[in-house]
Structures are given as C-alpha cells and as structure tokens.
N, C-alpha and C positions, 0 to 999 in steps of 0.2 A: 801647715803650709796651706791646707785647704781652707781654713778660717780666713787666713790673711787674703787668699784669691776672693773668696765671697763678700769681702768688705772693701775691695780695692776699687769700686766704682763709688764716685761720690754719692753720699747719703745712704748707700747700702750697709745694712747691719744684720747681725745674728743675734738670735734668742734661744736661751735654753732655759730648762726646767730640771729640778730634781729627777723627774719621771724620765726626762730623755738620757740621762747618764752622759755618756760621751758625745749624745747626738746633739743637733741644733737644728733651728729652721733660719734660713735666710729671708730677709726682707729687702724689697727694692726701695728706691729713693722716695716712693710715694707710701712706704710703711705698709706694703702688701706683701704677704707670704707668696713665694714663687718657688718654693721647693723644701726640701727636707733631707736631713742627714741622720741615719740611724746607726749606730755603732753599739748597741747594747750586746749583740751576739758576740761571743768570743772569736768565731772564725770567719767572719765576713762583715762588711759594711755595705749599707745600702743607700744609694743616692737618687734621689728624685729631684727632677727639674721640669718646671712648666716652661714651655718653649713657645715663642712666637709661631703660629701655624705656618707649616711648609718651611720652616728655617733651616731645618736640618736634613743634609743629604745623607741619607742612610748607607747608601753604597760607599761613600767616602769616609763616613764614620767608621764602617765595619774595616775598611782597608787600613785606616790610620791606627785604630785602637787594637785591632786584632780580636775584638769581642764578637761573639756570636749571638743570636737571640736565644732567649731563654723562655721556655713555656710557662704558662701561668702555674703558679704553686710550685714550682722548682726554684729553688735557692741553689744557684752556682754560677761562677764568674761568668758574665754575660750581660745581655740588656734587654729591654722591652722598651717599643716605642708604640705609644697610642696616640694615632692620628685623630684630630678633631674633624667632625663633619659639621659643625655649628660655627657659623661665622664670627660669634662671639665667644667662643672657646680657645682653647690651647692645646697645643700638642704636649704629651707628657713622656719624658724619658726616664726610664727607671735602669740604674746600673747596679749591679752586684758584683762586688769584688772581694773574692775570698783572700785569705791570708797568705797562701802560696803565691798568688797572683801579685800581691802588694809587695811582696819580699823578692820575687825573682823577675819579674817583668817591669824594670824600672823604665825602660825606654817606652814601652806602652802606656804605662802610668803618667809619663810626661805628656804624650798626646791626648790623654784623657783631661789632665789638667788644663791643657791649652784649650780644649773644647769648653771647659767650665769657665774659662776666662771670658770666651765668647758669650757663654750663656749670661754672665754677670753684666756685660755690657749691653745685652738686649733685654734685661730683665724688666726695664721700666715700660715694656709694651703693656704690662698689667698695671692699671691705674682706675681710680675710682671716676666715673663720667660725672659731670656737674648736673646737678638736679634743678 
C-alpha cells in the first residue's frame, strides 16, 4: 500500500537494494531522493520524508494522527520534526510506527497515509537547479 502511494505522482519511483531488506527509497519526478523507508527491524518501521519548509502544520498533524513527539535516540511510535533554518534546505519528518500501532490503530494509520499522499504531491519541491 505504501509503495503504491509513493509512486502515485507522475514520475515518482522507489528504489531498493538488498541491503535495505524490506525498506526502500522514494525519488521524485526529478529522480532526487526525498525520503526513506526502513523496515529491517521486526517490531517497527521508520519513515523519513524531506518536506517543503513550513509546509506541515505540526499541531494539525498531531491532532489527526495521534502521534506524539519522540526524543532523539528513542524508538517508539511517534514522530520527530526537524525544521530547517536554511532557505535552501528542507524540513524533515521522521515517523516511527511499532507493530502494535500498525495492527491496532487502523484509523490513525489511514490519516498518516493521507499525509504521505500530500508529501508525494509536494516532493518535486526538491530539484536540481540549472547550472
């Protein structure tokens, strides 16, 4: 399901390597990496998305998904949002989902997938400038 969402925008693809296991990397229509999905661990998955600066309302994200902030070096269901202070950078959202959440919070998972659809649609903000 997640793979289908990540390639739903024209030109978007995903790539994987044997090292990634069940994980993969999404690329936008400019063939630029804009995220990562790690699923090597047996009890959680990690989703990483590069976002257009300021495009995510953290308050609304929390309300809709039920996720709470996760401190660095803690792996539990939740999220981390790293906002850029550089005009040429990007915000980064990291989401950790434990198996229990994936199996028992279907409505919240649907909200997260809805956000991921938005992220895919905005992924082309990352592009190579002409030299």
